[in-house]
C-alpha positions in Angstrom: -0.2 -0.3 -0.1 1.4 3.5 -0.9 2.0 5.8 1.7 -0.9 8.2 2.8 0.1 12.1 2.8 -2.2 15.2 4.2 -2.8 15.6 0.3 -5.3 12.4 0.9 -7.0 14.7 3.2 -7.1 17.7 1.4 -11.3 18.0 1.7 -10.9 18.1 5.5 -9.7 21.8 5.1 -13.4 22.7 3.8 -15.5 20.2 5.5 -18.3 21.5 7.0 -17.2 19.9 10.8 -15.5 21.9 13.0 -15.6 19.4 16.1 -15.2 15.9 15.4 -13.5 12.7 16.5 -12.7 9.7 14.6 -11.3 6.5 16.3 -9.6 3.8 14.2 -10.1 0.5 16.4 -8.2 -3.3 15.9 -9.7 -5.9 17.2 -12.7 -5.3 17.8 -16.2 -5.6 15.9 -19.0 -2.5 15.7 -21.0 -3.9 18.3 -18.0 -4.3 21.1 -16.6 -0.6 20.2 -20.2 0.7 20.9 -20.0 -1.3 24.5 -16.4 -0.2 25.1 -17.2 3.6 24.4 -20.1 3.2 26.8 -23.3 2.2 24.8 -26.0 -0.3 26.5 -26.6 -3.1 24.5 -30.2 -2.2 24.5 -29.3 1.3 23.2 -27.3 0.3 19.9 -29.4 0.6 17.0 -29.4 1.9 13.6 -29.0 5.7 13.7 -29.6 8.1 10.8 -28.5 11.6 10.1 -32.0 13.2 11.6 -31.2 11.5 15.0 -27.7 12.6 15.4 -28.5 16.3 14.4 -31.8 16.1 17.3 -28.8 14.8 19.7 -26.2 17.2 19.0 -29.2 19.8 19.9 -30.4 18.5 23.0 -26.7 18.7 24.1 -26.1 21.7 23.3 -23.4 20.6 20.9 -21.2 18.5 23.1 -22.9 15.3 21.4 -22.5 11.8 23.2 -23.7 9.6 20.5 -21.0 7.2 18.8 -21.4 5.9 15.1 -19.3 3.1 13.9 -18.5 1.3 10.7 -16.1 -1.5 9.0 -13.3 -0.8 6.9 -11.3 -3.5 6.3 -9.4 -5.2 9.6 -10.8 -1.6 11.7 -13.8 -0.4 13.0 -13.9 3.1 12.5 -16.0 5.1 15.5 -16.5 8.5 14.8 -18.2 11.6 17.3 -20.2 14.7 15.6 -19.2 17.0 18.1 -18.0 14.9 20.9 -14.6 13.7 21.9 -14.9 10.7 23.9 -12.4 8.9 22.0 -9.5 10.6 22.9 -9.8 9.8 26.7 -6.9 7.8 27.7 -9.4 5.9 29.9 -11.2 4.8 26.9 -8.5 4.2 24.4 -6.9 1.9 27.3 -10.6 0.0 27.4 -10.6 -0.3 23.5 -7.1 -1.6 23.3 -7.1 -3.8 26.5 -6.2 -7.4 25.5 -4.2 -6.8 22.7 -6.3 -4.4 20.8 -5.0 -1.0 18.9 -6.4 2.1 18.5 -5.6 5.5 17.1 -8.1 8.7 17.4 -8.3 12.4 15.8 -10.0 14.9 17.1 -10.3 18.5 15.1 -12.0 20.8 17.8 -11.6 24.2 16.0 -12.5 25.7 19.8 -10.4 24.1 21.9 -6.9 25.3 22.8 -5.9 22.0 21.0 -6.5 19.5 18.4 -5.4 15.8 19.5 -4.1 12.8 18.0 -3.7 9.2 20.8 -2.4 6.4 19.7 -3.3 3.0 22.1 -2.2 -0.4 22.4 -2.6 -3.2 24.6 -4.0 -0.9 27.6 -1.3 2.1 27.2 -1.4 5.3 25.2 1.6 4.7 23.3 2.0 8.0 21.5 0.2 11.2 22.1 0.3 14.7 20.9 -1.3 18.2 19.8 -1.0 18.5 16.0 -0.4 22.1 16.3 2.6 21.4 18.6 3.9 17.7 17.6 7.3 18.5 19.4 5.4 18.4 22.8 4.5 13.9 22.8 3.9 11.7 25.7 3.4 8.2 26.4 4.8 5.0 26.6 6.6 5.2 23.1 6.6 9.0 22.4 8.9 8.9 19.7 7.7 5.6 18.1 5.9 7.6 15.4 8.5 9.9 14.6 9.9 9.2 11.3 6.4 9.0 9.4 5.9 12.3 11.4 8.5 13.9 10.0 7.5 12.6 6.4 3.9 14.0 7.4 5.4 17.6 8.0 4.4 17.1 12.0 8.1 17.9 12.5 8.7 15.9 16.3 12.4 18.0 16.6 12.0 21.3 14.9 15.0 23.9 14.9 12.7 26.5 16.3 11.9 26.6 20.0 8.1 27.4 19.7 7.2 25.0 16.5 3.5 26.1 16.1 1.5 24.1 12.6 -1.7 25.1 11.6 -3.6 23.3 9.6 -2.1 20.2 10.8 -5.6 18.1 10.8 -4.9 16.0 7.4 -1.5 15.3 8.5 -2.4 13.8 11.8 -5.1 12.1 10.1 -3.0 11.0 7.5 -0.5 9.6 10.1 -3.4 7.2 11.8 -4.2 6.1 8.3 -0.3 4.5 8.1 -0.9 3.0 11.5 -4.6 1.3 10.2 -4.3 1.3 6.7 -7.9 2.6 6.0 -8.5 6.0 4.5 -10.9 7.7 6.1 -13.6 9.8 3.9 -16.9 11.4 4.3 -18.7 8.7 2.3 -17.6 6.2 5.2 -20.6 7.8 7.0 -23.2 7.4 5.1 -26.0 6.1 7.0 -27.9 4.8 8.8 -25.1 3.5 10.6 -25.0 1.1 14.0 -24.5 3.6 17.0 -26.0 4.8 20.1 -26.0 7.2 23.0 -22.9 6.7 25.7 -24.8 6.2 29.1 -21.9 4.0 30.7 -18.5 6.0 30.1 -15.5 4.6 31.3 -14.8 6.3 34.6 -12.1 9.2 34.8 -8.7 7.9 36.2 -8.2 9.1 39.8 -6.6 13.1 39.7 -3.5 12.2 40.8 -0.5 15.0 41.3 -0.7 18.6 40.0 -3.7 18.7 37.9 -2.3 21.5 36.1 1.2 19.6 35.0 0.0 19.2 31.4 -2.1 22.4 30.9 -0.9 23.7 27.2 0.4 26.8 28.6 3.6 24.8 30.4 4.1 23.3 26.8 3.8 26.9 25.0 5.9 29.0 27.4 7.0 27.3 31.2 8.7 30.7 32.1 5.3 32.0 32.3 3.6 28.8 34.1 6.3 28.8 36.3 6.2 32.8 37.1 2.2 32.1 37.9 3.1 28.6 39.9 4.9 31.0 42.3 3.0 33.7 42.7 0.4 33.7 46.2 -3.1 33.1 45.0 -4.2 36.5 45.4 -1.6 37.8 43.3 -2.9 34.9 40.6 -6.1 36.3 40.7 -5.2 40.1 40.4 -3.2 39.1 36.9 -5.9 36.8 35.8 -8.6 39.8 36.1 -5.9 42.1 35.0 -5.7 40.1 31.9 -8.9 39.5 31.2 -9.5 43.4 31.4 -6.8 44.0 28.7 -7.9 41.8 26.4 -11.8 43.4 26.7 -10.0 46.3 25.6 -8.1 45.0 22.9 -11.4 43.6 21.8 -13.2 47.0 22.4 -15.6 45.7 24.4 -14.1 46.7 28.4 -17.3 49.0 28.7 -19.5 46.1 28.3 -21.8 46.2 31.3 -21.7 41.9 31.9 -18.2 41.5 30.9 -17.8 44.7 33.5 -19.7 43.7 36.2 -18.1 39.7 35.9 -14.7 41.2 36.0 -16.1 43.7 39.2 -17.1 40.4 41.1 -14.0 38.9 40.2 -11.7 41.3 41.7 -13.8 41.3 44.9 -13.4 37.9 45.3 -16.8 36.5 44.2 -15.9 33.8 42.0 -17.9 30.7 41.1 -18.1 28.3 37.7 -20.4 30.3 35.6 -23.9 28.6 35.2 -25.3 28.3 31.2 -28.2 30.7 31.7 -25.9 33.3 33.6 -26.1 36.7 31.4 -22.3 36.3 30.7 -22.9 32.6 29.5 -25.4 33.9 27.2 -22.9 36.6 26.1 -20.3 34.2 25.0 -23.1 32.1 23.1 -23.7 35.4 21.2 -20.3 35.9 20.4 -19.7 32.0 19.1 -22.7 33.1 17.1 -21.4 35.3 15.1 -17.9 33.0 14.9 -19.9 30.3 13.4 -23.1 31.4 12.1 -25.0 29.0 13.8 -28.4 30.8 15.1 -29.9 31.5 18.8 -33.7 31.8 19.4 -33.9 35.1 20.5 -36.7 34.1 22.9 -35.1 31.4 24.3 -31.4 32.1 23.9 -30.6 28.6 23.0 -28.7 27.3 19.8 -31.8 27.5 17.1 -32.0 24.2 15.2 -36.0 24.5 13.9 -37.6 24.6 10.9 -36.7 27.9 10.8 -33.0 27.9 10.6 -33.2 27.2 7.1 -35.8 29.3 4.7 -35.6 26.7 2.2 -37.3 24.0 4.5 -40.8 23.3 4.7 -41.9 23.6 8.5 -42.5 19.8 8.8 -39.2 18.8 7.2 -35.5 18.2 8.8 -33.0 18.6 6.3 -29.8 16.3 7.0 -27.1 18.6 7.7 -24.5 15.3 7.0 -25.6 15.1 3.1 -22.8 13.5 1.3 -22.3 14.4 -2.5 -21.4 10.9 -3.7 -19.4 12.3 -6.6 -17.0 14.2 -4.5 -17.5 12.6 -0.9 -17.8 16.5 0.4 -20.9 17.7 2.1 -23.2 19.0 -0.3 -27.1 20.9 -0.7 -28.4 21.4 -3.6 -30.1 24.8 -2.8 -29.7 26.2 0.3 -26.7 26.2 3.3 -28.5 25.4 6.8 -27.4 28.7 8.2 -24.7 31.5 6.9 -21.3 30.2 7.5 -19.0 33.7 8.0 -16.2 34.3 5.8 -12.7 34.4 7.4 -12.9 38.5 7.4 -16.5 38.2 9.7 -14.3 35.6 11.7 -11.7 37.5 12.5 -13.7 40.2 13.6 -15.6 38.9 15.9 -13.0 36.5 17.5 -11.6 39.0 19.8 -14.5 39.3 21.8 -15.4 35.6 21.9 -11.7 35.2 23.2 -12.2 37.9 25.8 -15.5 36.8 26.9 -13.5 33.0 27.3 -10.8 35.3 29.3 -13.8 36.6 31.5 -15.4 33.5 32.6 -11.8 32.1 32.7 -11.0 35.0 35.2 -14.5 33.8 37.6 -12.8 29.9 38.2 -12.6 29.5 41.6 -9.2 28.1 41.5 -7.1 31.4 41.2 -4.1 29.3 39.9 -6.1 27.8 36.7 -7.6 31.3 36.1 -4.1 32.6 36.0 -3.3 29.7 33.4 -6.7 29.8 31.0 -6.6 33.6 31.1 -2.8 34.2 29.7 -3.1 31.1 27.6 -4.0 33.3 24.4 -0.9 35.4 24.9 1.5 31.8 23.8 -0.8 29.9 21.4 0.4 31.0 18.0 -3.6 30.4 17.0 -4.7 33.0 19.2 -6.2 35.9 18.1 -4.6 37.7 21.3 -1.3 35.7 21.0 1.4 38.6 22.3 4.8 36.9 23.1 6.5 39.8 24.0 3.6 40.5 26.8 3.8 37.3 28.7 7.5 37.7 29.1 6.4 41.2 30.6 3.5 39.6 32.5 5.9 36.9 33.9 9.0 39.3 34.9 6.3 41.2 36.6 4.7 38.3 38.5 8.4 37.0 39.5 9.2 40.9 40.8 5.7 40.7 42.8 6.8 37.6 44.8 10.2 38.3 45.1 
């Protein structure tokens, strides 16, 4: 078999799915794969596109449904808007007793995408596709040769390598391991699937919960400066950074954001509830960023007939229709919603990032608040990236902690 290359996944750059996980599983059939994901036997059934869309709506975009299909000796598990297949606990369950699995997650709104390769109950090689120089697992260097050929340089010359558009290369690496070329056509349904009701339990937390935070991978100097600061200083730094991002985004005077920052300054911190004004504001920014409409009456994501003006009130159009000739998503007459172009996305992205940082500043854990609010400074793919300011913050924290 010829070597799979990123060009074989060129379609992925234009695919409509912005959040998904595909997991290649060897040694298990479709039903056993679903069982080990945590789908109960009586819940395994053929799933069509309409049911998938309804579940995405019901779970507010964090879908807990898994679909499976067969490709050669491997079972392919696919999650729309889900990421169960990236969990080490799940991968160990899928590969116990001599099995093998490799998963790739694309998540346009998380800190990073994800690649995991597991065998015989252990994570062998794992990394974030944007930063393949940071790897972990029992055999972190086992895939270096293939990674290098695919443009996922494992040992870059530059200090802070950041690879945008690296999901096709990660998928190509998964295909080299499995021998299976994943295409959207494999998802033509109905497919066997079900909702996860008995997920593999999380491992007990041990050690530092922020030890693998992405901030440490991108800028250890800043992370250590935060670590050495007092909780009060960590909180003040988090609030100051969130406020600075609001000023850069032009939303510092927004009453919801100003009130939230004032609460954080007073030490009135708590997790931000789904129905809070801040959460609703961030959803509004996300709607502008992604084009997914929000119901003005409820403040929730809209996915009813009114979201598609070309659809009759009693008919749902599958948002996962595939052009069989090209293997690409297609709609012959309309688009399900307005998809912003790059200029529109870049215009709203600073507001979205600022809103998220304000939410992070309200975390009850001051250290976590500081980590999360400062991460946009050091992540090359973030609109607020500013390495010089990150260096200045680290110096200020060190001086204040001396």
